[in-house]
C-alpha positions in Angstrom: -7.6 -6.3 -6.5 -10.1 -3.6 -7.4 -10.9 -0.5 -5.4 -14.3 -1.9 -4.6 -12.8 -4.8 -2.9 -11.3 -2.4 -0.1 -14.4 -0.5 0.3 -15.2 -0.4 4.2 -18.3 -2.3 5.5 -19.6 -1.2 8.9 -16.6 -1.5 11.3 -14.3 -2.9 8.8 -11.0 -0.9 7.7 -10.9 0.4 4.2 -7.6 -1.0 3.9 -5.5 -4.0 5.6 -1.9 -4.8 5.6 -2.6 -7.8 3.2 -4.5 -5.4 0.8 -1.3 -3.1 0.7 0.9 -6.2 0.1 -1.4 -7.6 -2.7 -1.7 -4.0 -4.3 2.0 -3.6 -4.4 2.8 -7.2 -5.4 0.1 -6.6 -8.4 2.2 -3.5 -9.4 5.4 -5.4 -9.3 4.0 -8.6 -11.1 4.8 -10.7 -8.0 3.4 -13.3 -5.6 2.2 -11.2 -2.5 3.8 -14.1 -0.4 7.3 -13.2 -1.9 7.2 -9.5 -0.3 8.4 -9.5 3.3 7.3 -6.7 5.6 10.9 -5.5 6.0 12.1 -5.6 2.4 13.0 -2.5 0.7 10.2 -2.1 -2.1 12.7 -0.1 -4.4 15.0 -3.1 -4.5 12.0 -5.0 -6.0 11.7 -2.3 -8.7 8.9 -0.2 -7.1 9.3 3.3 -8.6 7.9 6.7 -8.1 5.2 6.4 -10.6 3.8 3.2 -9.0 4.3 4.8 -5.6 2.0 7.7 -6.8 -0.4 5.4 -8.2 -1.0 3.6 -4.8 -1.3 7.2 -3.1 -4.0 8.0 -5.5 -5.8 4.7 -5.0 -5.7 5.1 -1.1 -6.6 8.6 -1.1 -9.8 7.6 -3.1 -10.5 5.5 -0.2 -10.3 8.3 2.2 -6.7 7.6 3.5 -4.7 10.9 3.9 -1.2 9.6 2.8 1.4 11.4 0.7 4.1 10.5 -1.6 6.8 11.7 0.9 5.2 9.2 3.5 5.9 6.3 1.4 9.1 7.3 -0.5 11.0 8.0 2.7 10.6 4.4 4.0 9.8 1.9 1.3 8.9 -1.1 3.2 5.5 -2.9 3.8 6.2 -2.5 7.7 6.8 1.2 7.5 4.0 2.0 5.3 1.6 0.0 7.5 2.8 2.2 10.4 2.1 5.2 8.4 -1.3 4.0 6.9 -2.9 2.1 10.0 -3.6 5.3 12.2 -5.2 7.1 9.2 -7.7 4.4 8.6 
């Protein structure tokens, strides 16, 4: 998924949970359907470099998120709880 695919149209969020899932899955070379919301993404091989790449990508979309926000709770459900209010 490219950054352009997440750009908001009028009234549309810049990022959805499924966007997050797809972007994480792409970094892990996995099928998005394989990543459950409550699984620890570190167990899947997500590392600090990949987390930082997501932070940078999402900041470019205007989402004010930090590395610490994501690293402290590395599940899709927890990330979405952090990201959604910032959209």
